[in-house]
C-alpha positions in Angstrom: 17.7 3.1 10.8 16.4 6.5 10.8 12.8 7.5 11.2 10.9 9.2 8.4 7.6 11.2 8.5 5.4 9.5 5.7 2.5 11.3 4.2 -0.1 9.0 2.8 -2.9 10.4 0.5 -5.6 8.1 -0.1 -8.4 8.4 -2.9 -11.4 6.1 -2.4 -13.9 5.2 -5.1 -16.6 2.4 -5.0 -16.4 -0.6 -7.1 -17.3 -4.2 -7.0 -15.4 -7.4 -7.7 -15.7 -11.1 -9.2 -15.2 -12.8 -5.9 -18.4 -11.3 -4.4 -16.6 -8.7 -2.1 -17.2 -5.0 -2.5 -13.9 -3.3 -2.7 -12.8 0.4 -2.4 -10.1 1.1 -4.6 -7.1 2.7 -2.7 -4.5 4.7 -4.5 -2.2 7.4 -3.3 1.3 9.0 -2.9 3.9 8.2 -0.2 6.4 10.9 0.8 9.2 10.9 3.1 10.7 14.1 4.1 8.8 15.7 1.4 10.1 13.7 -1.4 8.2 10.7 -3.2 9.2 7.3 -1.6 10.1 4.7 -4.3 9.9 1.1 -3.8 8.1 1.4 -0.4 5.7 -1.5 0.6 2.1 -0.5 1.7 0.2 -2.9 4.0 -3.4 -2.6 5.0 -4.2 -4.8 7.9 -7.7 -5.2 9.4 -8.5 -3.7 12.8 -10.8 -5.5 15.3 -14.2 -5.4 14.1 -13.3 -5.6 10.5 -13.8 -9.3 9.4 -12.1 -8.9 6.1 -8.9 -9.5 4.4 -5.9 -7.0 4.3 -4.2 -5.5 1.1 -0.8 -4.7 -0.2 0.7 -2.4 -2.5 4.2 -0.9 -3.6 5.2 2.6 -4.7 6.7 3.4 -8.1 9.3 5.8 -8.7 7.1 8.9 -8.2 5.9 7.5 -4.9 2.4 6.5 -6.4 0.8 3.2 -5.5 -2.5 1.3 -5.7 -3.3 -1.6 -3.3 -4.6 -5.3 -4.3 -6.3 -7.4 -1.9 -6.9 -10.9 -3.6 -4.7 -13.5 -5.3 -6.2 -12.5 -8.5 -4.7 -8.9 -8.0 -8.3 -7.5 -7.4 -7.8 -3.6 -6.9 -8.9 -2.1 -3.8 -9.8 -3.4 -0.3 -13.4 -4.3 1.3 -14.7 -1.2 3.4 -13.6 -1.2 7.1 -11.1 -0.1 9.5 -7.4 -1.0 8.6 -4.1 -0.1 10.1 -1.6 1.1 7.5 2.2 0.1 7.7 4.6 1.8 5.1 8.0 0.4 5.1 11.1 0.2 2.9 14.4 -1.8 3.5 17.4 0.1 3.9 21.1 -0.8 4.9 22.9 0.7 7.8 24.0 3.7 5.6 20.3 4.3 4.5 20.7 2.8 0.9 17.5 1.1 -0.3 17.8 -2.7 -1.0 17.0 -3.5 -4.4 13.3 -5.2 -4.6 11.6 -7.4 -7.0 8.8 -6.3 -8.8 6.1 -8.5 -10.4 6.7 -8.9 -14.3 4.2 -7.2 -16.4 
């Protein structure tokens, strides 16, 4: 599997949610080698000292993504320090595996 440089742009805005947690919406653009990265998984994992939940997102055909951090699809993530992992499953030839998307 080859390594790619991923560029992640995050836009933060303040907002509150129904479960009592304050969340900061995160949306951005994922690129690899200058091109939008489609069907990539974006995972935010709390770092030490951040006593909160993580968040997940998936990029669309244009590399755009937003993250959710609850089972109720609450947009955003509680403020804190997070590690970000971006991944995409590919076969030995570099072809992307098909992914399942949540039905609208």
